[in-house]
N, CA, C and O atoms as a MOPAC input file, in Angstrom:
PM7 MOZYME 1SCF
protein

 N     15.52400 1    12.78000 1   -49.41000 1
 C     15.50300 1    11.49400 1   -48.13200 1
 C     15.11400 1    11.87700 1   -47.20200 1
 O     15.23300 1    13.07700 1   -46.95700 1
 N     14.52100 1    11.05100 1   -46.34700 1
 C     14.42400 1    11.71500 1   -45.40300 1
 C     15.55900 1    11.25100 1   -43.76500 1
 O     16.43400 1    10.40200 1   -43.59300 1
 N     15.11000 1    12.02900 1   -43.10000 1
 C     16.13800 1    11.68200 1   -41.82700 1
 C     15.85000 1    10.17500 1   -41.32600 1
 O     14.83800 1     9.58100 1   -41.69900 1
 N     16.84000 1     9.56600 1   -40.42200 1
 C     16.64400 1     7.90000 1   -40.41900 1
 C     16.95900 1     8.32800 1   -38.74400 1
 O     17.92400 1     9.01100 1   -38.40000 1
 N     15.67100 1     7.63000 1   -37.58100 1
 C     15.70500 1     8.29600 1   -36.74100 1
 C     16.63500 1     7.13100 1   -36.02600 1
 O     16.92500 1     6.07700 1   -36.59100 1
 N     17.02600 1     7.46700 1   -34.78200 1
 C     18.06600 1     6.48100 1   -34.17300 1
 C     17.43800 1     6.91600 1   -32.52200 1
 O     17.06800 1     8.03800 1   -32.17700 1
 N     17.46400 1     5.42200 1   -31.51900 1
 C     17.00000 1     5.65800 1   -30.57400 1
 C     17.87900 1     4.51400 1   -29.73300 1
 O     18.58800 1     3.69000 1   -30.31000 1
 N     17.70400 1     4.59500 1   -28.07800 1
 C     18.68500 1     3.75500 1   -27.51000 1
 C     17.40300 1     3.03000 1   -26.16000 1
 O     16.55700 1     3.51700 1   -25.41000 1
 N     17.88200 1     1.77400 1   -26.44300 1
 C     16.92000 1     0.70500 1   -25.30800 1
 C     17.25600 1    -0.05700 1   -25.27800 1
 O     17.95700 1    -0.32000 1   -26.25500 1
 N     17.14800 1    -1.03000 1   -24.33000 1
 C     17.44600 1    -2.04800 1   -23.42100 1
 C     16.60900 1    -3.61000 1   -24.43200 1
 O     15.41800 1    -3.86300 1   -24.61700 1
 N     17.81200 1    -4.32300 1   -24.86000 1
 C     17.37500 1    -5.67500 1   -25.37100 1
 C     16.91400 1    -6.58800 1   -24.73300 1
 O     17.82200 1    -7.13400 1   -24.10600 1
 N     15.20500 1    -7.41000 1   -24.42800 1
 C     14.62300 1    -7.63700 1   -23.19800 1
 C     14.76800 1    -9.23200 1   -24.27700 1
 O     14.18800 1   -10.19300 1   -23.77200 1
 N     15.13800 1    -9.37700 1   -24.99200 1
 C     14.29300 1   -10.29100 1   -25.97300 1
 C     16.09000 1   -10.99000 1   -26.99900 1
 O     16.88800 1   -10.07700 1   -27.21500 1
 N     16.43200 1   -12.07800 1   -27.38000 1
 C     17.72400 1   -12.28600 1   -28.18200 1
 C     17.29300 1   -13.66500 1   -28.30700 1
 O     18.22200 1   -14.25800 1   -27.75800 1
 N     16.26500 1   -14.75400 1   -28.77700 1
 C     15.63200 1   -15.86300 1   -28.76100 1
 C     15.79800 1   -15.91100 1   -30.13400 1
 O     16.30300 1   -16.95600 1   -30.54300 1
 N     15.53400 1   -15.12700 1   -30.91000 1
 C     15.51100 1   -15.80600 1   -32.15200 1
 C     16.58000 1   -15.10100 1   -32.97700 1
 O     17.38600 1   -14.33400 1   -32.44900 1
 N     16.57600 1   -15.39300 1   -34.38400 1
 C     17.76600 1   -16.23600 1   -34.90500 1
 C     17.98700 1   -14.24900 1   -35.45900 1
 O     17.09500 1   -13.51400 1   -35.88200 1
 N     19.62400 1   -13.86500 1   -35.20800 1
 C     19.72500 1   -12.36900 1   -35.63900 1
 C     18.59100 1   -10.96600 1   -35.90600 1
 O     18.42400 1    -9.97400 1   -36.61600 1
 N     17.82200 1   -11.97100 1   -34.42100 1
 C     16.89600 1   -11.01800 1   -34.18600 1
 C     16.63000 1   -10.48700 1   -32.73900 1
 O     16.16100 1   -11.37600 1   -32.02800 1
 N     16.80400 1    -9.24300 1   -32.07800 1
 C     16.61700 1    -8.26900 1   -30.88400 1
 C     15.49800 1    -8.13300 1   -30.73400 1
 O     14.87200 1    -8.26700 1   -31.78600 1
 N     14.67700 1    -7.83200 1   -29.54400 1
 C     13.69300 1    -7.28900 1   -29.22100 1
 C     13.92900 1    -6.15700 1   -28.23700 1
 O     14.28800 1    -6.40400 1   -27.08500 1
 N     13.59700 1    -4.07800 1   -28.96700 1
 C     14.72400 1    -3.62000 1   -27.58700 1
 C     13.40300 1    -2.92800 1   -27.67800 1
 O     12.72400 1    -2.80700 1   -28.69800 1
 N     13.01400 1    -2.31000 1   -25.99100 1
 C     12.67800 1    -1.59900 1   -25.41000 1
 C     13.05800 1    -0.36600 1   -24.87500 1
 O     13.91100 1     0.02500 1   -24.07800 1
 N     12.20200 1     0.11200 1   -25.52500 1
 C     12.73100 1     1.73400 1   -25.34300 1
 C     11.72400 1     2.80900 1   -24.25300 1
 O     10.70300 1     3.36600 1   -24.65800 1
 N     12.07800 1     2.89800 1   -23.31100 1
 C     11.91400 1     3.74500 1   -22.22100 1
 C     11.39600 1     5.32000 1   -22.47600 1
 O     12.30900 1     6.09100 1   -22.77000 1
 N     10.12300 1     5.86800 1   -22.40700 1
 C     10.03800 1     7.69700 1   -22.41500 1
 C      9.11100 1     7.92400 1   -21.51400 1
 O      8.27800 1     7.09300 1   -21.15000 1
 N      9.23000 1     9.25000 1   -21.04600 1
 C      8.45300 1     9.91800 1   -20.13400 1
 C      7.54700 1    10.99200 1   -20.20100 1
 O      7.63500 1    12.20700 1   -20.37400 1
 N      6.45000 1     9.99200 1   -19.96900 1
 C      5.85400 1    11.76800 1   -20.51000 1
 C      4.33300 1    12.17400 1   -19.98900 1
 O      3.60300 1    11.39400 1   -19.37800 1
 N      3.99200 1    13.52300 1   -20.33800 1
 C      2.96900 1    14.48800 1   -18.79200 1
 C      1.53500 1    13.83200 1   -19.46600 1
 O      1.16600 1    13.79600 1   -20.64000 1
 N      0.88500 1    13.32500 1   -18.20500 1
 C     -0.45400 1    13.15300 1   -18.89400 1
 C     -1.32500 1    14.39600 1   -18.83900 1
 O     -1.47400 1    15.18200 1   -17.90300 1
 N     -1.89400 1    14.39900 1   -20.11400 1
 C     -2.36300 1    15.51000 1   -20.69200 1
 C     -3.62700 1    16.26300 1   -19.17800 1
 O     -3.85900 1    17.40900 1   -19.56400 1
 N     -4.11700 1    16.12300 1   -18.30600 1
 C     -4.80800 1    16.35700 1   -17.74400 1
 C     -4.12400 1    16.81500 1   -16.22300 1
 O     -3.98400 1    17.98900 1   -15.87900 1
 N     -3.76400 1    15.71800 1   -15.46600 1
 C     -2.98000 1    15.98600 1   -14.46700 1
 C     -2.04800 1    16.36300 1   -14.29200 1
 O     -1.73200 1    17.08600 1   -13.34700 1
 N     -1.30700 1    15.94600 1   -15.22300 1
 C      0.37800 1    16.81400 1   -15.57600 1
 C      1.77700 1    15.86200 1   -15.06100 1
 O      2.95500 1    16.15700 1   -15.26500 1
 N      1.02400 1    14.12600 1   -14.02800 1
 C      2.14400 1    14.08500 1   -13.28400 1
 C      3.44200 1    13.12300 1   -14.94600 1
 O      3.26600 1    12.54600 1   -16.01900 1
 N      4.42500 1    13.49700 1   -14.18300 1
 C      4.39400 1    12.30500 1   -15.48200 1
 C      4.37700 1    10.82600 1   -15.67600 1
 O      3.64400 1    10.28200 1   -14.85000 1
 N      4.93100 1    10.03600 1   -16.47600 1
 C      4.25800 1     8.37500 1   -16.52300 1
 C      5.41400 1     8.29000 1   -18.00800 1
 O      5.62100 1     9.02400 1   -18.97500 1
 N      6.11100 1     6.61200 1   -17.38500 1
 C      6.83800 1     5.71400 1   -18.50900 1
 C      6.01200 1     4.94900 1   -18.81600 1
 O      5.27600 1     4.12500 1   -18.27300 1
 N      6.39700 1     5.63300 1   -20.56900 1
 C      6.14200 1     4.61700 1   -21.39300 1
 C      6.56100 1     4.01700 1   -22.17300 1
 O      7.34600 1     4.72700 1   -22.80000 1
 N      6.50600 1     2.67100 1   -22.72100 1
 C      7.56900 1     1.91300 1   -23.21700 1
 C      7.39300 1     1.01700 1   -24.02500 1
 O      6.88400 1    -0.07600 1   -23.77900 1
 N      7.77300 1     1.37600 1   -24.99800 1
 C      7.76700 1     0.45800 1   -26.93700 1
 C      8.80200 1    -0.22600 1   -27.38400 1
 O      9.90700 1     0.22200 1   -27.69100 1
 N      8.36800 1    -1.50300 1   -27.42300 1
 C      8.64400 1    -2.45900 1   -27.95700 1
 C      8.91500 1    -2.66900 1   -29.29400 1
 O      7.91500 1    -2.73400 1   -30.00900 1
 N     10.65700 1    -2.87100 1   -30.16600 1
 C     11.40400 1    -2.78500 1   -31.32400 1
 C     11.08200 1    -3.76100 1   -31.70000 1
 O     10.40900 1    -4.29600 1   -30.81800 1
 N     11.16700 1    -4.41600 1   -32.61100 1
 C     11.73700 1    -5.76500 1   -33.59200 1
 C     13.14800 1    -5.01000 1   -34.07100 1
 O     13.02300 1    -3.93900 1   -34.66500 1
 N     14.52500 1    -5.55600 1   -33.82200 1
 C     15.46300 1    -5.27300 1   -34.49100 1
 C     16.89000 1    -5.99400 1   -35.16300 1
 O     17.60900 1    -6.57500 1   -34.35000 1
 N     17.29800 1    -5.98100 1   -36.51100 1
 C     18.09400 1    -6.71300 1   -37.05100 1
 C     19.20200 1    -6.51900 1   -35.99700 1
 O     19.63600 1    -5.51500 1   -35.43200 1
 N     19.59800 1    -8.20300 1   -35.91000 1
 C     21.48700 1    -8.08700 1   -34.97900 1
 C     21.99200 1    -9.08300 1   -36.05300 1
 O     21.69000 1   -10.27500 1   -36.11600 1
 N     22.88500 1    -8.33800 1   -36.96400 1
 C     23.28800 1    -9.11400 1   -37.92400 1
 C     24.32300 1   -10.50900 1   -37.55700 1
 O     24.36400 1   -11.59200 1   -38.14100 1
 N     25.33700 1    -9.89700 1   -36.04900 1
 C     25.92900 1   -10.91100 1   -35.78700 1
 C     26.25300 1   -11.51600 1   -34.24400 1
 O     27.24400 1   -11.84700 1   -33.59200 1
 N     24.56200 1   -11.44100 1   -34.04600 1
 C     24.55500 1   -11.57100 1   -32.85600 1
 C     24.69000 1   -11.03100 1   -31.86300 1
 O     23.88700 1   -11.24300 1   -30.95500 1
 N     25.86000 1   -10.06100 1   -31.68400 1
 C     26.21000 1    -9.38800 1   -30.53100 1
 C     25.45800 1    -9.20500 1   -29.64400 1
 O     25.74800 1    -9.66200 1   -28.53800 1
 N     24.32100 1    -8.52200 1   -29.82300 1
 C     23.47400 1    -7.91800 1   -28.76400 1
 C     22.34200 1    -8.50100 1   -27.96700 1
 O     21.18200 1    -8.45300 1   -28.37800 1
 N     22.80400 1    -9.24400 1   -26.42600 1
 C     22.48100 1   -10.34400 1   -25.80000 1
 C     21.91800 1    -9.27100 1   -24.84900 1
 O     22.04800 1    -8.05100 1   -24.75100 1
 N     20.95300 1   -10.63400 1   -23.91000 1
 C     19.31000 1    -9.77000 1   -22.92800 1
 C     19.91600 1    -8.98100 1   -22.07000 1
 O     20.84900 1    -9.38300 1   -21.37600 1
 N     19.53100 1    -7.97500 1   -22.03000 1
 C     19.96100 1    -6.53100 1   -20.32400 1
 C     21.51000 1    -5.75500 1   -20.85400 1
 O     22.29100 1    -5.28900 1   -20.02400 1
 N     21.70900 1    -5.72600 1   -21.96200 1
 C     22.57600 1    -5.23900 1   -23.12400 1
 C     22.26200 1    -3.09600 1   -23.18400 1
 O     21.74000 1    -3.06600 1   -22.06900 1
 N     22.24700 1    -2.35900 1   -23.40600 1
 C     22.11400 1    -1.03300 1   -23.82700 1
 C     21.91100 1    -1.64700 1   -25.29700 1
 O     21.99500 1    -2.86900 1   -25.42000 1
 N     21.65100 1    -0.85600 1   -26.39800 1
 C     21.83500 1    -0.99300 1   -27.75600 1
 C     21.21800 1     0.27200 1   -28.61900 1
 O     20.05800 1     0.26300 1   -29.03300 1
 N     22.01100 1     1.20900 1   -28.80900 1
 C     21.10700 1     1.82900 1   -30.37000 1
 C     20.63200 1     1.19300 1   -31.21400 1
 O     21.05600 1     0.03900 1   -31.28000 1
 N     19.47600 1     1.64600 1   -32.31600 1
 C     19.13400 1     1.28100 1   -33.43200 1
 C     18.54400 1     2.25300 1   -34.17200 1
 O     17.85900 1     3.22400 1   -33.84800 1
 N     18.96600 1     1.78400 1   -35.35300 1
 C     18.21200 1     3.06200 1   -36.01200 1
 C     17.18200 1     2.69800 1   -37.43100 1
 O     17.47400 1     1.74600 1   -38.15400 1
 N     16.25800 1     3.36100 1   -37.64700 1
 C     15.44700 1     2.90400 1   -38.84800 1
 C     15.51100 1     2.29200 1   -39.96900 1
 O     16.40300 1     2.91900 1   -40.53900 1
 N     15.10900 1     1.35100 1   -40.79600 1
 C     15.91800 1     0.41000 1   -41.80900 1
 C     14.44200 1     0.66300 1   -43.06100 1
 O     13.43100 1     1.35000 1   -42.92000 1
 N     14.85100 1    -0.14200 1   -44.14400 1
 C     14.04200 1    -0.71200 1   -44.59000 1
 C     12.81900 1    -2.04200 1   -44.15400 1
 O     13.37200 1    -2.94200 1   -43.52300 1
 N     12.24100 1    -2.13200 1   -44.24400 1
 C     10.94200 1    -3.30400 1   -44.01700 1
 C     11.99400 1    -4.30500 1   -44.36000 1
 O     12.35100 1    -4.60500 1   -45.49900 1
 N     12.55400 1    -4.90000 1   -42.96800 1
 C     13.41600 1    -6.31900 1   -43.17500 1
 C     12.38500 1    -8.05200 1   -42.70100 1
 O     12.85200 1    -9.17100 1   -42.48800 1
 N     10.88500 1    -7.57300 1   -42.68600 1
 C     10.41900 1    -8.68700 1   -42.11100 1
 C      9.18300 1    -7.78600 1   -42.05600 1
 O      9.22000 1    -6.56500 1   -42.21000 1
 N      7.52100 1    -8.88300 1   -41.70300 1
 C      6.37000 1    -8.66200 1   -40.71100 1
 C      6.65900 1    -6.85300 1   -40.50900 1
 O      6.30000 1    -5.71800 1   -40.82400 1
 N      7.67600 1    -7.75500 1   -39.66100 1
 C      7.51800 1    -6.90000 1   -37.83300 1
 C      9.17500 1    -5.82700 1   -37.92200 1
 O      9.40100 1    -4.75600 1   -37.36000 1
 N      9.96100 1    -6.53400 1   -38.72000 1
 C     11.25400 1    -5.62800 1   -38.50600 1
 C     11.24600 1    -4.73300 1   -39.38000 1
 O     11.00200 1    -4.82900 1   -40.58200 1
 N     11.63300 1    -3.47000 1   -38.50000 1
 C     12.18600 1    -2.28500 1   -39.23500 1
 C     13.37400 1    -1.28600 1   -38.40800 1
 O     13.62300 1    -0.08000 1   -38.39800 1
 N     13.77600 1    -2.15000 1   -37.93200 1
 C     14.55200 1    -1.12600 1   -37.09800 1
 C     16.16900 1    -2.64200 1   -37.04500 1
 O     16.19700 1    -3.87000 1   -37.13000 1
 N     17.51500 1    -1.21100 1   -36.80800 1
 C     18.89200 1    -2.29100 1   -37.51000 1
 C     19.83000 1    -1.46700 1   -36.00500 1
 O     20.17600 1    -0.29900 1   -35.82800 1
 N     19.99200 1    -2.75900 1   -35.11600 1
 C     21.43800 1    -2.86500 1   -34.27200 1
 C     22.14300 1    -2.07500 1   -34.62900 1
 O     22.64400 1    -2.55400 1   -35.64700 1
 N     22.80700 1    -0.50300 1   -34.35900 1
 C     23.58400 1    -0.03300 1   -34.53000 1
 C     25.52900 1    -0.47700 1   -33.90100 1
 O     26.61000 1    -0.89400 1   -34.31700 1
 N     24.85500 1    -0.01300 1   -32.72400 1
 C     26.06000 1    -0.45300 1   -31.66900 1
 C     25.56100 1    -0.96000 1   -30.50600 1
 O     24.53000 1    -0.61500 1   -29.92800 1
 N     26.54500 1    -2.00800 1   -30.11500 1
 C     25.98800 1    -1.82000 1   -27.80900 1
 C     26.76700 1    -0.95700 1   -27.96100 1
 O     27.77500 1    -0.78500 1   -28.64700 1
 N     25.98600 1    -0.19500 1   -26.96700 1
 C     26.22400 1     1.02100 1   -26.04700 1
 C     26.84300 1     1.02900 1   -24.86700 1
 O     27.77300 1     1.78800 1   -24.59500 1
 N     26.15300 1    -0.17600 1   -23.77800 1
 C     26.77300 1    -0.63300 1   -22.74200 1
 C     26.41100 1    -2.75000 1   -22.72800 1
 O     25.58800 1    -3.54800 1   -23.17700 1
 N     27.69000 1    -2.73900 1   -21.88300 1
 C     26.97600 1    -4.59800 1   -22.08500 1
 C     26.63500 1    -4.40700 1   -20.90100 1
 O     26.96800 1    -3.56500 1   -20.06700 1
 N     25.55300 1    -5.73200 1   -20.88200 1
 C     24.76100 1    -6.21000 1   -18.79300 1
 C     25.54800 1    -6.50600 1   -18.66400 1
 O     26.36200 1    -6.57900 1   -19.58400 1
 N     25.85700 1    -6.93200 1   -17.22100 1
 C     26.53400 1    -7.56800 1   -16.19200 1
 C     26.32000 1    -8.92700 1   -16.32600 1
 O     25.14200 1    -9.25800 1   -16.46200 1
 N     27.35900 1   -10.01100 1   -16.32100 1
 C     27.50500 1   -11.36000 1   -16.28900 1
 C     27.82300 1   -11.85000 1   -14.99000 1
 O     28.73500 1   -11.28500 1   -14.38600 1
 N     27.06700 1   -13.06000 1   -14.31500 1
 C     27.29600 1   -13.08700 1   -13.12000 1
 C     28.42300 1   -15.04600 1   -13.18300 1
 O     28.88600 1   -15.52500 1   -12.14800 1

C-alpha cells in the first residue's frame, strides 16, 4: 500500500456543501535564472462536518476519489481565521 501524502494550505472557498477548495503554496527555483517563485495549486477537499471556513489553515490528506475532482480529505484545522 502506498503512503498517503499530506499537505497544508489555506481555504479559499467554502461555498459548496461538505467541500472546500484549498490553495497550497510552494516555492520553486526557475530552471534557467535561479530566481525563487511562488506557485499555487488548488485542491478540492472533502470537509465532512463543515468545520473549515474561508481563511482557515487546514491539513489535507490524499484519499480515494470521492467525485470527479475531489481526491483529498480535510484531516484537521491547523489555525482558524480571524473574525471581525
